[in-house]
PDB file of N, CA, C and O in Angstrom:
ATOM      1  N   MET A   1       0.849  -1.165   0.000  1.00  0.00           N
ATOM      2  CA  MET A   1       0.000   0.000   0.000  1.00  0.00           C
ATOM      3  C   MET A   1       0.899   1.233   0.000  1.00  0.00           C
ATOM      4  O   MET A   1       1.884   1.309   0.735  1.00  0.00           O
ATOM      5  N   ARG A   2       0.547   2.159  -0.813  1.00  0.00           N
ATOM      6  CA  ARG A   2       1.380   3.347  -0.957  1.00  0.00           C
ATOM      7  C   ARG A   2       0.924   4.466  -0.021  1.00  0.00           C
ATOM      8  O   ARG A   2      -0.269   4.699   0.173  1.00  0.00           O
ATOM      9  N   LYS A   3       1.903   5.137   0.544  1.00  0.00           N
ATOM     10  CA  LYS A   3       1.662   6.220   1.491  1.00  0.00           C
ATOM     11  C   LYS A   3       0.751   7.282   0.905  1.00  0.00           C
ATOM     12  O   LYS A   3      -0.173   7.740   1.577  1.00  0.00           O
ATOM     13  N   LYS A   4       0.992   7.680  -0.335  1.00  0.00           N
ATOM     14  CA  LYS A   4       0.200   8.751  -0.942  1.00  0.00           C
ATOM     15  C   LYS A   4      -1.268   8.373  -1.038  1.00  0.00           C
ATOM     16  O   LYS A   4      -2.138   9.230  -0.884  1.00  0.00           O
ATOM     17  N   ASP A   5      -1.557   7.106  -1.289  1.00  0.00           N
ATOM     18  CA  ASP A   5      -2.945   6.653  -1.395  1.00  0.00           C
ATOM     19  C   ASP A   5      -3.654   6.698  -0.038  1.00  0.00           C
ATOM     20  O   ASP A   5      -4.828   7.057   0.051  1.00  0.00           O
ATOM     21  N   VAL A   6      -2.925   6.332   1.005  1.00  0.00           N
ATOM     22  CA  VAL A   6      -3.496   6.346   2.351  1.00  0.00           C
ATOM     23  C   VAL A   6      -3.773   7.784   2.788  1.00  0.00           C
ATOM     24  O   VAL A   6      -4.850   8.092   3.300  1.00  0.00           O
ATOM     25  N   ILE A   7      -2.799   8.649   2.581  1.00  0.00           N
ATOM     26  CA  ILE A   7      -2.954  10.051   2.976  1.00  0.00           C
ATOM     27  C   ILE A   7      -4.078  10.705   2.177  1.00  0.00           C
ATOM     28  O   ILE A   7      -4.840  11.504   2.722  1.00  0.00           O
ATOM     29  N   GLN A   8      -4.184  10.383   0.918  1.00  0.00           N
ATOM     30  CA  GLN A   8      -5.266  10.923   0.100  1.00  0.00           C
ATOM     31  C   GLN A   8      -6.620  10.414   0.593  1.00  0.00           C
ATOM     32  O   GLN A   8      -7.585  11.175   0.665  1.00  0.00           O
ATOM     33  N   HIS A   9      -6.688   9.146   0.926  1.00  0.00           N
ATOM     34  CA  HIS A   9      -7.947   8.559   1.405  1.00  0.00           C
ATOM     35  C   HIS A   9      -8.448   9.270   2.662  1.00  0.00           C
ATOM     36  O   HIS A   9      -9.641   9.546   2.795  1.00  0.00           O
ATOM     37  N   PHE A  10      -7.536   9.561   3.574  1.00  0.00           N
ATOM     38  CA  PHE A  10      -7.920  10.190   4.841  1.00  0.00           C
ATOM     39  C   PHE A  10      -7.832  11.717   4.807  1.00  0.00           C
ATOM     40  O   PHE A  10      -8.050  12.376   5.823  1.00  0.00           O
ATOM     41  N   ASN A  11      -7.517  12.271   3.646  1.00  0.00           N
ATOM     42  CA  ASN A  11      -7.448  13.727   3.484  1.00  0.00           C
ATOM     43  C   ASN A  11      -6.394  14.394   4.361  1.00  0.00           C
ATOM     44  O   ASN A  11      -6.665  15.407   5.006  1.00  0.00           O
ATOM     45  N   GLY A  12      -5.197  13.823   4.382  1.00  0.00           N
ATOM     46  CA  GLY A  12      -4.078  14.465   5.057  1.00  0.00           C
ATOM     47  C   GLY A  12      -3.383  13.590   6.076  1.00  0.00           C
ATOM     48  O   GLY A  12      -3.896  12.561   6.513  1.00  0.00           O
ATOM     49  N   VAL A  13      -2.194  14.041   6.436  1.00  0.00           N
ATOM     50  CA  VAL A  13      -1.358  13.309   7.389  1.00  0.00           C
ATOM     51  C   VAL A  13      -2.005  13.272   8.766  1.00  0.00           C
ATOM     52  O   VAL A  13      -2.010  12.229   9.420  1.00  0.00           O
ATOM     53  N   SER A  14      -2.541  14.384   9.208  1.00  0.00           N
ATOM     54  CA  SER A  14      -3.158  14.450  10.534  1.00  0.00           C
ATOM     55  C   SER A  14      -4.316  13.463  10.660  1.00  0.00           C
ATOM     56  O   SER A  14      -4.407  12.728  11.642  1.00  0.00           O
ATOM     57  N   ASN A  15      -5.193  13.451   9.668  1.00  0.00           N
ATOM     58  CA  ASN A  15      -6.327  12.524   9.691  1.00  0.00           C
ATOM     59  C   ASN A  15      -5.876  11.072   9.582  1.00  0.00           C
ATOM     60  O   ASN A  15      -6.472  10.183  10.190  1.00  0.00           O
ATOM     61  N   THR A  16      -4.827  10.837   8.811  1.00  0.00           N
ATOM     62  CA  THR A  16      -4.279   9.483   8.689  1.00  0.00           C
ATOM     63  C   THR A  16      -3.761   9.011  10.029  1.00  0.00           C
ATOM     64  O   THR A  16      -4.056   7.897  10.462  1.00  0.00           O
ATOM     65  N   ALA A  17      -2.991   9.855  10.682  1.00  0.00           N
ATOM     66  CA  ALA A  17      -2.434   9.492  11.988  1.00  0.00           C
ATOM     67  C   ALA A  17      -3.543   9.194  12.985  1.00  0.00           C
ATOM     68  O   ALA A  17      -3.467   8.221  13.735  1.00  0.00           O
ATOM     69  N   GLN A  18      -4.561  10.023  12.994  1.00  0.00           N
ATOM     70  CA  GLN A  18      -5.672   9.826  13.919  1.00  0.00           C
ATOM     71  C   GLN A  18      -6.401   8.511  13.614  1.00  0.00           C
ATOM     72  O   GLN A  18      -6.761   7.777  14.534  1.00  0.00           O
ATOM     73  N   ALA A  19      -6.616   8.215  12.350  1.00  0.00           N
ATOM     74  CA  ALA A  19      -7.315   6.993  11.959  1.00  0.00           C
ATOM     75  C   ALA A  19      -6.543   5.739  12.351  1.00  0.00           C
ATOM     76  O   ALA A  19      -7.133   4.722  12.717  1.00  0.00           O
ATOM     77  N   VAL A  20      -5.222   5.823  12.270  1.00  0.00           N
ATOM     78  CA  VAL A  20      -4.377   4.662  12.566  1.00  0.00           C
ATOM     79  C   VAL A  20      -4.046   4.581  14.054  1.00  0.00           C
ATOM     80  O   VAL A  20      -3.714   3.512  14.568  1.00  0.00           O
ATOM     81  N   GLY A  21      -4.137   5.710  14.736  1.00  0.00           N
ATOM     82  CA  GLY A  21      -3.833   5.726  16.162  1.00  0.00           C
ATOM     83  C   GLY A  21      -2.357   5.917  16.461  1.00  0.00           C
ATOM     84  O   GLY A  21      -1.835   5.393  17.445  1.00  0.00           O
ATOM     85  N   ILE A  22      -1.687   6.679  15.594  1.00  0.00           N
ATOM     86  CA  ILE A  22      -0.262   6.973  15.780  1.00  0.00           C
ATOM     87  C   ILE A  22      -0.051   8.470  15.606  1.00  0.00           C
ATOM     88  O   ILE A  22      -0.974   9.200  15.243  1.00  0.00           O
ATOM     89  N   GLY A  23       1.161   8.917  15.866  1.00  0.00           N
ATOM     90  CA  GLY A  23       1.477  10.330  15.717  1.00  0.00           C
ATOM     91  C   GLY A  23       1.722  10.707  14.263  1.00  0.00           C
ATOM     92  O   GLY A  23       2.047   9.869  13.421  1.00  0.00           O
ATOM     93  N   GLN A  24       1.554  12.008  14.001  1.00  0.00           N
ATOM     94  CA  GLN A  24       1.798  12.515  12.651  1.00  0.00           C
ATOM     95  C   GLN A  24       3.234  12.262  12.212  1.00  0.00           C
ATOM     96  O   GLN A  24       3.491  11.993  11.039  1.00  0.00           O
ATOM     97  N   SER A  25       4.170  12.349  13.156  1.00  0.00           N
ATOM     98  CA  SER A  25       5.576  12.133  12.790  1.00  0.00           C
ATOM     99  C   SER A  25       5.814  10.697  12.331  1.00  0.00           C
ATOM    100  O   SER A  25       6.657  10.455  11.467  1.00  0.00           O
ATOM    101  N   ALA A  26       5.083   9.751  12.898  1.00  0.00           N
ATOM    102  CA  ALA A  26       5.234   8.358  12.463  1.00  0.00           C
ATOM    103  C   ALA A  26       4.747   8.192  11.027  1.00  0.00           C
ATOM    104  O   ALA A  26       5.382   7.495  10.235  1.00  0.00           O
ATOM    105  N   VAL A  27       3.637   8.820  10.689  1.00  0.00           N
ATOM    106  CA  VAL A  27       3.133   8.770   9.313  1.00  0.00           C
ATOM    107  C   VAL A  27       4.144   9.416   8.377  1.00  0.00           C
ATOM    108  O   VAL A  27       4.416   8.894   7.296  1.00  0.00           O
ATOM    109  N   SER A  28       4.695  10.540   8.787  1.00  0.00           N
ATOM    110  CA  SER A  28       5.668  11.247   7.956  1.00  0.00           C
ATOM    111  C   SER A  28       6.918  10.412   7.705  1.00  0.00           C
ATOM    112  O   SER A  28       7.585  10.584   6.685  1.00  0.00           O
ATOM    113  N   GLN A  29       7.233   9.520   8.619  1.00  0.00           N
ATOM    114  CA  GLN A  29       8.432   8.687   8.484  1.00  0.00           C
ATOM    115  C   GLN A  29       8.210   7.461   7.612  1.00  0.00           C
ATOM    116  O   GLN A  29       9.175   6.789   7.245  1.00  0.00           O
ATOM    117  N   TRP A  30       6.978   7.156   7.276  1.00  0.00           N
ATOM    118  CA  TRP A  30       6.733   6.025   6.386  1.00  0.00           C
ATOM    119  C   TRP A  30       7.438   6.261   5.063  1.00  0.00           C
ATOM    120  O   TRP A  30       7.511   7.394   4.587  1.00  0.00           O
ATOM    121  N   SER A  31       7.954   5.200   4.472  1.00  0.00           N
ATOM    122  CA  SER A  31       8.499   5.311   3.122  1.00  0.00           C
ATOM    123  C   SER A  31       7.335   5.305   2.135  1.00  0.00           C
ATOM    124  O   SER A  31       6.176   5.308   2.551  1.00  0.00           O
ATOM    125  N   ASP A  32       7.621   5.296   0.858  1.00  0.00           N
ATOM    126  CA  ASP A  32       6.571   5.284  -0.167  1.00  0.00           C
ATOM    127  C   ASP A  32       5.615   4.111   0.039  1.00  0.00           C
ATOM    128  O   ASP A  32       4.407   4.255  -0.153  1.00  0.00           O
ATOM    129  N   ILE A  33       6.138   2.971   0.421  1.00  0.00           N
ATOM    130  CA  ILE A  33       5.325   1.794   0.723  1.00  0.00           C
ATOM    131  C   ILE A  33       5.219   1.698   2.237  1.00  0.00           C
ATOM    132  O   ILE A  33       6.222   1.551   2.935  1.00  0.00           O
ATOM    133  N   ILE A  34       3.991   1.784   2.734  1.00  0.00           N
ATOM    134  CA  ILE A  34       3.813   1.840   4.184  1.00  0.00           C
ATOM    135  C   ILE A  34       4.119   0.484   4.817  1.00  0.00           C
ATOM    136  O   ILE A  34       4.141  -0.531   4.121  1.00  0.00           O
ATOM    137  N   PRO A  35       4.355   0.459   6.126  1.00  0.00           N
ATOM    138  CA  PRO A  35       4.634  -0.809   6.802  1.00  0.00           C
ATOM    139  C   PRO A  35       3.526  -1.841   6.571  1.00  0.00           C
ATOM    140  O   PRO A  35       2.340  -1.510   6.560  1.00  0.00           O
ATOM    141  N   MET A  36       3.934  -3.077   6.390  1.00  0.00           N
ATOM    142  CA  MET A  36       3.014  -4.159   6.076  1.00  0.00           C
ATOM    143  C   MET A  36       1.893  -4.283   7.114  1.00  0.00           C
ATOM    144  O   MET A  36       0.725  -4.429   6.753  1.00  0.00           O
ATOM    145  N   ALA A  37       2.240  -4.225   8.377  1.00  0.00           N
ATOM    146  CA  ALA A  37       1.228  -4.359   9.428  1.00  0.00           C
ATOM    147  C   ALA A  37       0.188  -3.244   9.334  1.00  0.00           C
ATOM    148  O   ALA A  37      -0.997  -3.484   9.561  1.00  0.00           O
ATOM    149  N   ARG A  38       0.619  -2.035   9.004  1.00  0.00           N
ATOM    150  CA  ARG A  38      -0.314  -0.914   8.858  1.00  0.00           C
ATOM    151  C   ARG A  38      -1.193  -1.106   7.626  1.00  0.00           C
ATOM    152  O   ARG A  38      -2.383  -0.792   7.652  1.00  0.00           O
ATOM    153  N   ALA A  39      -0.611  -1.619   6.557  1.00  0.00           N
ATOM    154  CA  ALA A  39      -1.388  -1.858   5.346  1.00  0.00           C
ATOM    155  C   ALA A  39      -2.500  -2.875   5.613  1.00  0.00           C
ATOM    156  O   ALA A  39      -3.636  -2.689   5.177  1.00  0.00           O
ATOM    157  N   LEU A  40      -2.174  -3.926   6.314  1.00  0.00           N
ATOM    158  CA  LEU A  40      -3.182  -4.930   6.654  1.00  0.00           C
ATOM    159  C   LEU A  40      -4.259  -4.325   7.557  1.00  0.00           C
ATOM    160  O   LEU A  40      -5.450  -4.570   7.368  1.00  0.00           O
ATOM    161  N   GLN A  41      -3.827  -3.538   8.530  1.00  0.00           N
ATOM    162  CA  GLN A  41      -4.761  -2.858   9.425  1.00  0.00           C
ATOM    163  C   GLN A  41      -5.704  -1.959   8.637  1.00  0.00           C
ATOM    164  O   GLN A  41      -6.916  -1.977   8.854  1.00  0.00           O
ATOM    165  N   LEU A  42      -5.148  -1.181   7.731  1.00  0.00           N
ATOM    166  CA  LEU A  42      -5.956  -0.228   6.973  1.00  0.00           C
ATOM    167  C   LEU A  42      -6.906  -0.905   5.998  1.00  0.00           C
ATOM    168  O   LEU A  42      -8.003  -0.401   5.755  1.00  0.00           O
ATOM    169  N   GLU A  43      -6.507  -2.028   5.442  1.00  0.00           N
ATOM    170  CA  GLU A  43      -7.434  -2.749   4.572  1.00  0.00           C
ATOM    171  C   GLU A  43      -8.657  -3.201   5.370  1.00  0.00           C
ATOM    172  O   GLU A  43      -9.790  -3.066   4.908  1.00  0.00           O
ATOM    173  N   ARG A  44      -8.422  -3.739   6.571  1.00  0.00           N
ATOM    174  CA  ARG A  44      -9.539  -4.158   7.423  1.00  0.00           C
ATOM    175  C   ARG A  44     -10.359  -2.955   7.870  1.00  0.00           C
ATOM    176  O   ARG A  44     -11.589  -2.975   7.823  1.00  0.00           O
ATOM    177  N   GLN A  45      -9.667  -1.916   8.301  1.00  0.00           N
ATOM    178  CA  GLN A  45     -10.318  -0.731   8.847  1.00  0.00           C
ATOM    179  C   GLN A  45     -11.194  -0.021   7.813  1.00  0.00           C
ATOM    180  O   GLN A  45     -12.230   0.547   8.158  1.00  0.00           O
ATOM    181  N   THR A  46     -10.776  -0.054   6.550  1.00  0.00           N
ATOM    182  CA  THR A  46     -11.538   0.631   5.498  1.00  0.00           C
ATOM    183  C   THR A  46     -12.439  -0.339   4.728  1.00  0.00           C
ATOM    184  O   THR A  46     -12.967   0.001   3.669  1.00  0.00           O
ATOM    185  N   ASN A  47     -12.606  -1.541   5.265  1.00  0.00           N
ATOM    186  CA  ASN A  47     -13.447  -2.556   4.602  1.00  0.00           C
ATOM    187  C   ASN A  47     -13.047  -2.779   3.150  1.00  0.00           C
ATOM    188  O   ASN A  47     -13.895  -2.953   2.275  1.00  0.00           O
ATOM    189  N   GLY A  48     -11.737  -2.770   2.912  1.00  0.00           N
ATOM    190  CA  GLY A  48     -11.212  -3.076   1.587  1.00  0.00           C
ATOM    191  C   GLY A  48     -11.140  -1.910   0.621  1.00  0.00           C
ATOM    192  O   GLY A  48     -10.736  -2.086  -0.528  1.00  0.00           O
ATOM    193  N   VAL A  49     -11.526  -0.719   1.065  1.00  0.00           N
ATOM    194  CA  VAL A  49     -11.381   0.446   0.186  1.00  0.00           C
ATOM    195  C   VAL A  49      -9.905   0.656  -0.128  1.00  0.00           C
ATOM    196  O   VAL A  49      -9.534   0.863  -1.283  1.00  0.00           O
ATOM    197  N   LEU A  50      -9.069   0.603   0.896  1.00  0.00           N
ATOM    198  CA  LEU A  50      -7.617   0.578   0.702  1.00  0.00           C
ATOM    199  C   LEU A  50      -7.220  -0.893   0.650  1.00  0.00           C
ATOM    200  O   LEU A  50      -7.565  -1.664   1.545  1.00  0.00           O
ATOM    201  N   LYS A  51      -6.505  -1.275  -0.384  1.00  0.00           N
ATOM    202  CA  LYS A  51      -6.172  -2.684  -0.620  1.00  0.00           C
ATOM    203  C   LYS A  51      -4.716  -2.992  -0.275  1.00  0.00           C
ATOM    204  O   LYS A  51      -3.803  -2.272  -0.681  1.00  0.00           O
ATOM    205  N   PHE A  52      -4.515  -4.070   0.476  1.00  0.00           N
ATOM    206  CA  PHE A  52      -3.180  -4.599   0.718  1.00  0.00           C
ATOM    207  C   PHE A  52      -2.710  -5.268  -0.565  1.00  0.00           C
ATOM    208  O   PHE A  52      -3.427  -6.093  -1.132  1.00  0.00           O
ATOM    209  N   ASP A  53      -1.524  -4.924  -1.025  1.00  0.00           N
ATOM    210  CA  ASP A  53      -0.957  -5.503  -2.238  1.00  0.00           C
ATOM    211  C   ASP A  53       0.325  -6.235  -1.871  1.00  0.00           C
ATOM    212  O   ASP A  53       1.386  -5.631  -1.718  1.00  0.00           O
ATOM    213  N   ASP A  54       0.203  -7.541  -1.735  1.00  0.00           N
ATOM    214  CA  ASP A  54       1.329  -8.375  -1.321  1.00  0.00           C
ATOM    215  C   ASP A  54       2.542  -8.212  -2.238  1.00  0.00           C
ATOM    216  O   ASP A  54       3.678  -8.331  -1.781  1.00  0.00           O
ATOM    217  N   SER A  55       2.319  -7.946  -3.501  1.00  0.00           N
ATOM    218  CA  SER A  55       3.436  -7.838  -4.447  1.00  0.00           C
ATOM    219  C   SER A  55       4.348  -6.656  -4.124  1.00  0.00           C
ATOM    220  O   SER A  55       5.542  -6.704  -4.420  1.00  0.00           O
ATOM    221  N   LEU A  56       3.810  -5.604  -3.527  1.00  0.00           N
ATOM    222  CA  LEU A  56       4.654  -4.462  -3.144  1.00  0.00           C
ATOM    223  C   LEU A  56       5.691  -4.870  -2.107  1.00  0.00           C
ATOM    224  O   LEU A  56       6.808  -4.353  -2.103  1.00  0.00           O
ATOM    225  N   TYR A  57       5.328  -5.780  -1.243  1.00  0.00           N
ATOM    226  CA  TYR A  57       6.220  -6.184  -0.158  1.00  0.00           C
ATOM    227  C   TYR A  57       7.185  -7.268  -0.607  1.00  0.00           C
ATOM    228  O   TYR A  57       8.296  -7.354  -0.083  1.00  0.00           O
ATOM    229  N   LYS A  58       6.799  -8.075  -1.540  1.00  0.00           N
ATOM    230  CA  LYS A  58       7.712  -9.087  -2.084  1.00  0.00           C
ATOM    231  C   LYS A  58       8.810  -8.444  -2.907  1.00  0.00           C
ATOM    232  O   LYS A  58       9.968  -8.853  -2.829  1.00  0.00           O
ATOM    233  N   LYS A  59       8.450  -7.424  -3.709  1.00  0.00           N
ATOM    234  CA  LYS A  59       9.425  -6.751  -4.566  1.00  0.00           C
ATOM    235  C   LYS A  59      10.467  -6.010  -3.757  1.00  0.00           C
ATOM    236  O   LYS A  59      11.659  -6.071  -4.059  1.00  0.00           O
ATOM    237  N   THR A  60      10.015  -5.306  -2.726  1.00  0.00           N
ATOM    238  CA  THR A  60      10.925  -4.430  -1.998  1.00  0.00           C
ATOM    239  C   THR A  60      11.506  -5.073  -0.753  1.00  0.00           C
ATOM    240  O   THR A  60      12.505  -4.605  -0.207  1.00  0.00           O
ATOM    241  N   GLY A  61      10.872  -6.151  -0.309  1.00  0.00           N
ATOM    242  CA  GLY A  61      11.284  -6.734   0.955  1.00  0.00           C
ATOM    243  C   GLY A  61      10.881  -5.856   2.118  1.00  0.00           C
ATOM    244  O   GLY A  61      11.383  -6.037   3.227  1.00  0.00           O
ATOM    245  N   ALA A  62       9.990  -4.911   1.895  1.00  0.00           N
ATOM    246  CA  ALA A  62       9.592  -3.958   2.933  1.00  0.00           C
ATOM    247  C   ALA A  62       8.656  -4.615   3.926  1.00  0.00           C
ATOM    248  O   ALA A  62       7.526  -4.975   3.596  1.00  0.00           O
ATOM    249  N   THR A  63       9.143  -4.765   5.141  1.00  0.00           N
ATOM    250  CA  THR A  63       8.306  -5.308   6.212  1.00  0.00           C
ATOM    251  C   THR A  63       8.426  -4.401   7.414  1.00  0.00           C
ATOM    252  O   THR A  63       8.468  -4.874   8.549  1.00  0.00           O
ATOM    253  N   HIS A  64       8.483  -3.114   7.180  1.00  0.00           N
ATOM    254  CA  HIS A  64       8.656  -2.119   8.233  1.00  0.00           C
ATOM    255  C   HIS A  64       7.614  -2.341   9.320  1.00  0.00           C
ATOM    256  O   HIS A  64       6.481  -2.733   9.041  1.00  0.00           O
ATOM    257  N   ALA A  65       8.003  -2.091  10.532  1.00  0.00           N
ATOM    258  CA  ALA A  65       7.091  -2.363  11.657  1.00  0.00           C
ATOM    259  C   ALA A  65       6.824  -1.139  12.504  1.00  0.00           C
ATOM    260  O   ALA A  65       6.964  -1.201  13.726  1.00  0.00           O
ATOM    261  N   LYS A  66       6.449  -0.040  11.901  1.00  0.00           N
ATOM    262  CA  LYS A  66       6.135   1.159  12.681  1.00  0.00           C
ATOM    263  C   LYS A  66       4.684   1.172  13.023  1.00  0.00           C
ATOM    264  O   LYS A  66       4.213   2.101  13.680  1.00  0.00           O
TER     265      LYS A  66
END
C-alpha cells in the first residue's frame, strides 16, 4: 500500500495518523510503501477500500514495523 494513497484517502497526514492511532511524525516517516502491518490494518479498517498488495512487499522486501 502506498503512502500517498493512504494520505489521500484520509485527506491528510493528521487525519491518517488519527485513523491509525499513531502520531503525525510516524506517518511522515513512512516510506513510499507503508509498513506491512499498517497496510493490513488499513485494509480491514476501510473494509477493503484501501487494498493490501502483497506484491509491493515481495518486490521491496519492505516489512517495516512502525
